[in-house]
C-alpha positions in Angstrom: 0.0 0.1 0.0 2.8 2.4 0.8 4.3 1.8 -2.7 1.0 2.8 -4.3 0.6 5.7 -2.2 4.1 6.8 -3.2 3.1 6.5 -6.9 0.0 8.5 -6.3 2.0 11.3 -4.7 4.5 11.3 -7.6 1.5 11.6 -10.1 0.1 14.5 -8.1 3.5 16.3 -8.1 3.7 15.9 -11.8 0.1 17.1 -12.1 1.0 20.4 -10.5 3.8 21.1 -12.9 1.7 20.2 -15.9 -1.3 22.2 -14.6 0.7 25.3 -14.5 1.7 25.4 -18.1 -1.8 24.0 -19.2 -3.6 26.6 -17.1 -1.9 29.5 -18.8 -2.6 27.9 -22.3 -6.2 27.6 -21.5 -6.4 31.3 -20.3 -4.9 32.5 -23.3 -7.1 30.6 -25.7 -10.2 31.3 -23.6 -9.8 35.0 -24.1 -7.9 35.4 -27.3 -8.8 32.3 -29.1 -5.0 31.9 -30.0 -3.7 28.3 -30.3 -0.4 29.3 -28.9 2.2 26.7 -30.0 4.9 29.0 -28.4 3.7 28.4 -24.9 6.3 25.6 -24.7 9.0 28.0 -25.4 7.8 30.2 -22.4 8.0 27.1 -20.2 11.6 26.4 -21.4 12.7 30.1 -21.1 11.4 30.1 -17.5 13.4 27.1 -16.6 16.6 28.6 -18.1 16.1 31.9 -16.5 15.4 30.3 -13.0 18.7 28.3 -13.6 20.7 31.4 -14.1 19.0 33.5 -11.4 19.2 30.8 -8.7 22.7 30.3 -9.4 23.5 33.6 -8.2 22.3 32.8 -4.8 23.6 29.3 -4.0 22.0 27.6 -0.9 19.6 30.5 -0.2 16.0 29.7 0.3 14.9 33.3 -0.6 17.4 33.3 -3.5 15.8 30.0 -4.9 12.1 31.0 -4.6 12.9 34.5 -5.5 14.7 33.4 -8.6 11.7 31.1 -9.7 9.2 34.1 -9.1 11.5 36.6 -10.9 11.8 34.1 -13.9 8.0 33.9 -14.1 7.7 37.6 -14.1 10.5 38.0 -16.9 8.7 35.4 -19.0 5.5 37.4 -18.4 7.1 40.4 -19.9 8.4 38.3 -22.8 5.0 37.2 -23.4 3.7 40.8 -23.6 6.4 41.6 -26.3 5.2 38.6 -28.3 1.6 39.7 -28.0 2.1 43.2 -28.8 4.5 42.8 -31.6 3.1 39.7 -33.5 -0.1 38.2 -32.2 -2.0 41.4 -31.9 -1.9 41.8 -35.5 -3.5 38.3 -36.3 -6.3 38.1 -33.6 -8.8 37.9 -36.3 -7.0 35.8 -38.8 -7.8 32.1 -39.2 -6.6 29.8 -36.5 -4.1 28.1 -39.0 -2.3 31.6 -39.3 -2.2 31.9 -35.7 -0.6 28.5 -35.1 2.0 28.8 -37.8 3.0 32.2 -36.6 3.4 30.9 -33.0 5.5 28.0 -34.5 7.6 30.8 -36.0 8.2 32.1 -32.4 9.2 28.8 -31.2 11.9 28.6 -33.8 13.2 32.0 -33.0 13.3 31.5 -29.3 15.1 28.1 -29.6 18.0 29.7 -31.4 18.1 32.6 -29.1 18.2 30.3 -26.2 21.0 28.3 -27.7 23.1 31.3 -28.3 22.6 32.5 -24.7 22.9 29.2 -22.7 24.4 26.8 -25.2 23.4 23.4 -26.5 24.4 21.3 -23.3 21.9 20.3 -20.7 21.9 22.3 -17.4 21.5 20.6 -14.1 19.7 23.0 -11.6 20.4 22.9 -7.8 18.1 21.3 -5.3 15.6 23.5 -3.4 17.1 24.7 -0.2 15.3 23.3 2.8 13.5 20.7 0.5 16.3 18.6 -0.5 15.8 15.4 1.5 12.8 12.9 1.7 10.2 12.0 4.3 8.8 8.6 4.7 5.2 8.0 4.3 3.9 4.6 4.9 7.5 3.3 4.9 8.2 4.9 1.5 10.5 7.7 0.8 8.8 10.9 -0.7 11.0 13.8 -1.9 10.0 16.9 0.1 10.0 18.9 -3.1 7.3 16.6 -4.5 5.2 17.5 -1.5 5.8 21.2 -2.0 4.7 20.9 -5.7 1.5 19.0 -4.6 0.8 22.2 -2.6 1.6 24.6 -5.2 -0.8 23.5 -7.9 -4.0 23.8 -5.8 -2.7 27.1 -4.4 -2.2 28.6 -7.8 -5.7 27.3 -8.8 -7.1 28.9 -5.7 -5.3 32.2 -6.6 -6.6 32.1 -10.2 -10.1 31.3 -8.9 -10.0 34.5 -6.7 -8.6 36.6 -9.3 -11.3 35.6 -11.8 -14.2 35.8 -9.4 -13.3 38.6 -6.9 -11.8 41.2 -9.2 -13.2 43.4 -11.9 -10.4 42.3 -14.4 -11.4 38.6 -13.7 -15.0 39.2 -14.5 -14.0 40.8 -17.8 -11.8 37.9 -18.6 -14.4 35.4 -17.8 -17.0 37.6 -19.9 -14.5 37.6 -22.8 -14.1 33.9 -22.7 -17.9 33.6 -23.3 -18.4 36.4 -25.8 -15.5 38.7 -26.6 -17.5 40.7 -29.1 -20.1 41.6 -26.6 -17.3 42.7 -24.3 -15.9 45.0 -26.9 -19.3 46.4 -27.6 -19.5 47.4 -24.0 -16.5 49.7 -24.3 -13.9 47.5 -22.9 -10.4 47.9 -24.3 -9.9 44.4 -25.7 -6.3 45.0 -26.8 -5.1 45.7 -23.2 -7.3 42.9 -21.9 -5.9 40.4 -24.4 -2.3 41.7 -23.4 -2.9 41.3 -19.7 -4.3 37.7 -20.2 -1.3 36.8 -22.5 1.0 38.1 -19.7 -0.6 36.0 -17.1 -0.6 32.8 -19.2 3.1 33.4 -20.2 4.0 34.0 -16.5 2.3 30.7 -15.5 4.2 28.8 -18.2 7.5 30.4 -17.0 6.6 29.5 -13.4 5.9 25.9 -14.5 9.3 25.7 -16.1 11.1 27.4 -13.2 9.9 24.9 -10.6 11.0 22.0 -12.7 14.8 22.8 -12.3 15.3 20.7 -9.1 13.6 17.8 -10.8 14.9 17.5 -14.4 17.8 19.1 -16.6 17.1 22.2 -18.4 17.6 21.7 -22.3 16.5 23.1 -25.6 14.0 20.2 -26.3 11.7 21.2 -23.2 9.5 23.3 -25.3 8.4 20.7 -27.8 8.3 17.9 -25.4 5.8 19.6 -22.9 3.6 21.5 -25.4 1.9 18.2 -26.6 1.0 17.2 -23.1 -0.2 20.7 -22.3 -2.5 20.7 -25.2 -3.9 17.4 -24.3 -4.6 18.7 -20.7 -6.4 21.7 -22.0 -8.4 19.7 -24.6 -9.5 17.2 -22.1 -10.4 19.7 -19.5 -12.3 21.9 -22.1 -10.7 24.9 -23.9 -10.8 28.0 -21.6 -11.5 26.1 -18.5 -9.0 26.5 -15.7 -10.6 24.0 -13.4 -10.9 21.7 -16.3 -7.3 21.8 -16.9 -6.5 21.1 -13.2 -8.7 18.0 -13.2 -7.3 16.9 -16.5 -3.7 17.4 -15.3 -4.4 15.1 -12.3 -6.2 12.6 -14.5 -3.5 12.2 -16.9 -0.6 12.3 -14.4 -2.2 9.9 -12.0 -3.2 7.4 -14.7 0.4 7.6 -16.1 2.0 7.0 -12.7 0.1 3.7 -12.3 0.0 2.7 -16.1 3.8 2.5 -16.4 3.7 -0.2 -13.7 1.7 -2.4 -15.9 3.4 -1.3 -19.4 6.3 1.0 -19.0 6.2 2.0 -22.7 2.6 3.4 -22.4 3.6 6.8 -21.1 4.2 8.0 -24.7 0.8 7.4 -26.0 -1.3 7.4 -22.9 -2.3 11.1 -22.7 -3.3 11.0 -26.4 -5.3 8.0 -25.9 -7.1 9.4 -23.0 -7.7 12.6 -25.0 -9.1 10.7 -27.8 -11.4 8.7 -25.7 -12.7 11.9 -23.8 -13.4 13.7 -27.3 -15.2 10.8 -28.5 -17.4 10.4 -25.6 -17.6 14.2 -24.7 -16.7 16.2 -27.8 -16.1 19.5 -25.9 -13.9 18.1 -23.1 -14.9 17.5 -19.4 -15.7 21.1 -18.5 -16.0 22.6 -22.1 -19.1 24.0 -23.8 -20.3 23.8 -27.3 -18.4 26.1 -29.5 -15.5 26.6 -27.1 -13.1 24.9 -29.6 -13.6 27.5 -32.4 -11.0 29.9 -32.9 -11.1 33.2 -35.0 -13.6 33.3 -37.7 -12.4 32.2 -41.2 -12.5 34.7 -44.2 -15.2 34.3 -46.8 -14.3 32.0 -49.6 -14.4 32.9 -53.4 -15.9 30.4 -55.7 -13.4 28.0 -57.6 -13.5 28.4 -61.3 -11.3 26.7 -64.0 -8.1 28.5 -65.1 -8.2 30.5 -68.3 -6.7 29.1 -71.6 -3.5 31.2 -71.3 -3.0 30.2 -67.7 -3.4 26.5 -68.5 -0.8 26.9 -71.2 1.6 28.4 -68.6 0.9 25.6 -66.2 1.5 22.9 -69.0 4.8 24.5 -69.9 5.8 24.5 -66.4 5.0 20.6 -66.1 6.9 19.8 -69.4 9.8 21.8 -68.1 9.8 19.8 -64.9 9.5 16.5 -66.8 12.6 17.4 -68.9 14.7 18.8 -66.0 16.5 15.5 -65.3 18.0 15.6 -68.9 20.0 18.8 -68.0 20.1 18.8 -64.1 22.6 17.0 -61.9 21.9 14.0 -59.8 21.6 16.1 -56.7 19.1 18.4 -58.4 17.1 15.3 -59.5 16.9 14.2 -55.8 15.9 17.6 -54.6 13.0 17.7 -57.3 11.7 14.3 -56.0 11.8 15.9 -52.5 9.9 18.8 -54.0 7.2 16.8 -55.6 6.8 14.6 -52.5 6.3 17.7 -50.4 4.0 19.3 -52.9 1.7 16.1 -53.1 1.6 16.0 -49.3 0.7 19.8 -49.0 -2.0 19.4 -51.6 -3.5 16.6 -49.8 -3.6 18.6 -46.5 -5.0 21.7 -48.4 -7.7 19.4 -49.9 -9.0 18.6 -46.4 -8.4 22.0 -44.9 -9.0 24.5 -47.6 -11.7 22.7 -49.4 -13.2 20.7 -46.5 -12.6 23.1 -43.7 -11.2 20.4 -41.5 -8.0 21.7 -39.9 -5.5 18.9 -39.1 -2.5 18.9 -36.8 -1.6 15.2 -37.5 -1.8 14.9 -41.4 1.6 13.2 -41.1 0.0 10.1 -39.8 -1.2 9.1 -43.2 2.1 10.1 -44.9 3.9 7.8 -42.4 1.4 4.9 -42.7 1.8 5.0 -46.5 5.5 5.0 -46.1 5.6 2.2 -43.5 2.9 0.2 -45.5 5.2 0.1 -48.5 8.4 -0.6 -46.4 6.8 -3.5 -44.5 5.3 -5.0 -47.8 8.9 -5.0 -49.0 10.7 -6.2 -45.8 8.2 -8.9 -44.5 6.1 -9.8 -47.6 8.8 -9.6 -50.2 6.7 -7.7 -52.7 8.3 -5.9 -55.5 8.2 -2.0 -55.8 5.1 -1.7 -57.8 2.8 -3.9 -55.5 4.3 -2.2 -52.6 3.5 1.1 -53.9 -0.2 -0.1 -54.0 -0.1 -1.5 -50.5 1.1 1.9 -49.0 -1.7 4.2 -50.0 -4.3 1.4 -49.3 -3.0 1.1 -45.7 -3.1 5.1 -45.4 -6.7 4.9 -46.7 -7.7 2.3 -44.1 -6.1 4.4 -41.3 -7.8 7.5 -42.6 -11.1 6.0 -42.8 -10.8 4.6 -39.2 -9.6 7.7 -37.5 -11.6 10.1 -39.8 -14.9 8.4 -38.7 -14.4 9.8 -35.2 -12.5 13.1 -36.2 -15.4 14.4 -38.6 -17.8 14.2 -35.5 -15.8 17.2 -34.0 -14.9 20.5 -35.3 -12.7 23.5 -34.7 -9.7 23.0 -32.4 -11.2 19.8 -31.0 -11.2 18.1 -34.5 -7.5 19.4 -35.0 -6.4 18.0 -31.7 -8.1 14.6 -32.3 -6.1 14.4 -35.5 -3.0 15.1 -33.4 -3.9 12.4 -31.0 -4.2 9.9 -33.8 -0.9 10.7 -35.3 0.9 10.5 -31.9 -0.8 7.2 -31.1 0.4 5.9 -34.4 3.7 7.4 -33.9 4.0 5.8 -30.4 3.0 2.5 -31.6 5.6 2.5 -34.5 8.2 3.8 -32.2 7.7 0.8 -29.7 7.0 -1.9 -32.1 10.6 -2.9 -32.5 9.8 -6.4 -33.9 7.6 -5.1 -36.8 8.8 -1.5 -37.5 12.3 -1.6 -36.3 11.4 1.0 -33.6 13.8 3.9 -33.5 16.1 2.1 -36.0 13.3 2.1 -38.7 13.1 0.1 -41.8 16.1 0.3 -44.1 17.0 -1.2 -47.5 13.7 -0.1 -49.2 15.1 0.6 -52.7 13.4 1.0 -56.0 13.3 -1.9 -58.3 16.5 -2.6 -60.7 15.0 -0.6 -63.6 14.4 2.4 -61.4 17.5 2.5 -59.4 19.1 5.5 -61.2 18.2 9.0 -60.1 16.7 9.9 -63.4 14.6 6.7 -63.7 13.2 7.1 -60.2 12.4 10.8 -60.9 10.0 9.8 -63.7 8.3 7.3 -61.2 7.9 10.0 -58.5 6.9 12.4 -61.4 4.1 10.1 -62.6 2.7 9.4 -59.1 3.0 12.8 -57.6 1.9 15.0 -60.6 -0.9 12.4 -61.2 -2.0 12.6 -57.7 -2.1 16.4 -57.7 -4.0 16.3 -60.9 -6.5 13.8 -59.5 -7.1 16.0 -56.4 -7.5 19.1 -58.5 -10.2 17.3 -60.7 -12.0 16.2 -57.6 -12.0 19.7 -56.2 -14.0 20.7 -59.6 -16.3 17.6 -59.4 -19.8 17.6 -57.8 -18.2 15.8 -54.8 -15.7 18.7 -54.4 -18.3 21.4 -54.7 -20.5 19.5 -52.1 -17.4 19.3 -49.7 -17.0 23.1 -50.0 -20.7 23.7 -49.4 -20.5 21.6 -46.2 -17.5 23.7 -45.2 -19.4 27.0 -45.8 -22.6 26.1 -44.2 -23.1 22.5 -42.8 -26.8 23.6 -41.7 -27.6 24.6 -45.4 -26.0 21.4 -46.8 -27.9 19.2 -44.5 -31.2 21.1 -45.3 -30.9 20.3 -48.9 -30.4 16.6 -48.2 -26.7 16.1 -48.0 -25.1 13.6 -45.6 -22.7 16.1 -44.1 -20.6 13.8 -42.0 -20.3 11.2 -44.9 -19.0 13.9 -47.2 -16.3 15.0 -44.8 -15.5 11.4 -43.9 -14.9 10.6 -47.6 -12.9 13.9 -48.1 -10.8 13.0 -45.0 -10.1 9.4 -46.3 -9.2 10.8 -49.9 -6.7 13.2 -48.4 -5.2 10.6 -46.1 -4.8 8.2 -49.3 -3.0 10.8 -51.2 -0.8 11.8 -48.3 0.0 7.9 -48.0 1.0 8.1 -51.7 3.4 10.8 -51.0 4.7 8.8 -48.2 5.4 5.7 -50.5 7.3 7.8 -53.0 9.4 9.3 -50.1 10.0 5.9 -48.7 11.6 4.5 -52.1 13.5 7.7 -52.7 15.2 7.6 -49.3 15.6 3.9 -49.1 14.5 3.9 -45.4 11.6 4.8 -43.1 11.8 6.1 -39.5 9.2 7.0 -37.0 9.8 10.7 -37.4 7.6 10.6 -40.6 4.5 10.4 -38.4 5.8 13.0 -35.9 4.6 16.4 -35.1 7.3 18.1 -37.1 6.2 16.5 -40.3 2.6 17.8 -39.8 3.9 21.3 -39.0 5.9 21.4 -42.2 2.7 20.6 -44.1 0.9 23.3 -42.4 3.7 25.9 -43.2 3.6 24.9 -46.9 -0.1 25.4 -47.1 0.2 28.8 -45.4 3.2 30.0 -47.4 1.4 29.3 -50.6 -2.0 30.7 -49.5 -4.9 28.5 -48.3 -7.6 30.2 -50.3 -6.2 28.9 -53.7 -5.7 25.6 -55.3 -2.3 26.6 -56.4 -1.4 27.6 -53.0 0.1 24.4 -51.6 2.0 23.9 -54.9 3.8 27.2 -54.6 4.0 27.0 -50.8 5.7 23.6 -51.1 8.2 24.9 -53.6 9.1 27.9 -51.6 9.3 25.8 -48.5 11.8 23.2 -49.8 14.0 25.7 -51.5 14.1 27.9 -48.4 14.8 24.9 -46.1 17.5 23.7 -48.3 19.2 26.9 -48.3 18.6 28.0 -44.6 19.6 24.6 -43.2 23.2 25.2 -44.3 23.4 28.5 -42.1 24.2 28.9 -38.5 21.1 29.8 -36.4 18.9 28.5 -39.2 16.0 28.2 -37.0 16.0 31.9 -36.2 16.1 32.9 -40.0 13.5 30.4 -40.9 11.3 31.6 -38.0 11.6 35.2 -39.1 10.6 34.1 -42.7 7.6 32.5 -41.5 6.6 35.5 -39.3 7.2 37.9 -42.3 4.8 35.9 -44.6 2.1 35.7 -41.8 2.3 39.4 -40.9 3.1 40.8 -44.4 1.5 38.5 -47.0 -1.4 36.8 -45.3 -2.7 35.6 -48.7 0.7 33.8 -49.3 2.7 33.2 -52.4 -0.4 32.3 -54.4 -1.9 35.8 -53.7 1.1 37.5 -55.1 1.2 35.3 -58.1 -2.5 35.9 -58.6 -1.9 39.6 -58.6 0.8 39.2 -61.2 -1.2 37.2 -63.5 -4.2 39.6 -63.4 -1.7 42.4 -64.3 -0.5 40.3 -67.3 -3.9 39.4 -68.4 -3.4 35.8 -67.8 -6.3 35.6 -65.3 -9.6 37.4 -65.2 -11.5 38.5 -62.3 -13.2 35.6 -60.4 -10.7 32.9 -61.7 -8.5 30.8 -59.4 
């Protein structure tokens, strides 16, 4: 019994730390409707600042806790700078723009942190006066864990008093329910949003600062914690502080006991719990209907076929791409294959998001399933390249049909987070199934057939599959099914009123997008000769989101142009020092200065040259 009590107390201590960052994230979303991917960066900076400040007062209780509080306050000021210079400009932008903008902040802060503190892990000191352990029912329990168990509820009580006993708190709660009405009553929303963001960022910094006696401070803290923080917020209900506390306790305690039965389950358990909660209660434990919807989307223009001159220009570009291996180097051919793979992946994501209105944070799941499906067909079934290339997309289609059936029953951020949960569950299973997937070692030796081994020959295989897949998705976009999918996106109520099966249309659109992403994964697997779990990871999904945004989400040509720009910039920037900082600045520049993306700029140029008339896309 003493052992189980110790596990429970460990889970509660972890819950307090997780609650602090999730609480700030929930408060920020509740008021501003910003899906703040940079919240993990505030957590990381809080840990680094606390490490540096506490080191100035070794062995001092006041120095330690003063350093923790000072780190939280400084991170709050950093949040104010980010909010006023970046986020204030995009509060009414679609949630995709907000997400990618905050991801750009993540890249910038990572390189700044590396420049200041270096790439090595930092080991913080123990908390003075709380460095030993006490025995409870015969089991040693660190005193610091007991302190953390008290800190979490204390912060929750303080936030409750702030929100229920102060005028500012009342305004925050009102803005969470209806921020337009708060503005109509004369409240300065800009400063209300700023103050809320400062509070949320400070809580994230506090969460990172109190972790320095428990774990090393490193540059991976931001991305490692943000997934769990999103899970807690979604399970509790977007914008609900008490829900975040209950969800943090639920996740942490379940994880503390589940590892006793199956140690590897900690990787996927939070996402499994989130998926179950969203399926049973679509708005989280304490959420309300509509709480998962971010900023309103801009009205969409009808899609029309290109003009004859624009079609000729497009055909000329396709023929130029087809002829490029005859004059390009082998490296250029390999880069062009990567470009075509990225383009098909981005177009498949755009089909689901731009045409279907279903935002996905986990589209890499189907890219990875396609890649692993083909790789396992070669490694374990001994199939040649062509049959394996058929197995991969079929596997992705099955996965998209299964997960899509659950996902399309949600909307807004909840739908996006369920797609992320699906991707993380598949990633965790792939990472841990050493016997079948090779685990972290992946599957290697997946090379093209003998007739396609040369770079030029495989280029034409990739050309046929990727360009064919892009053409197919474009044809579907202009088919009755595509128009029906856009009708559901624009008004599901009207679509249902005229007799359309709304969920079935979304489900089929989801499955088709996943199948085409799987085809891109198949081409990728044979191009690289190997497959590793990172093809299902969050990074791959974020890359797709950035490609769609760079190109422009409101045009069919957007993901094509965005993928080209992304691959070329990534290939150039990755050779430079502090490439993350440069790449992050490019992302922010596009979001702030060119919200309609590359496609918008090309559209304006073509209209000026007379290649496109008004109303054409």
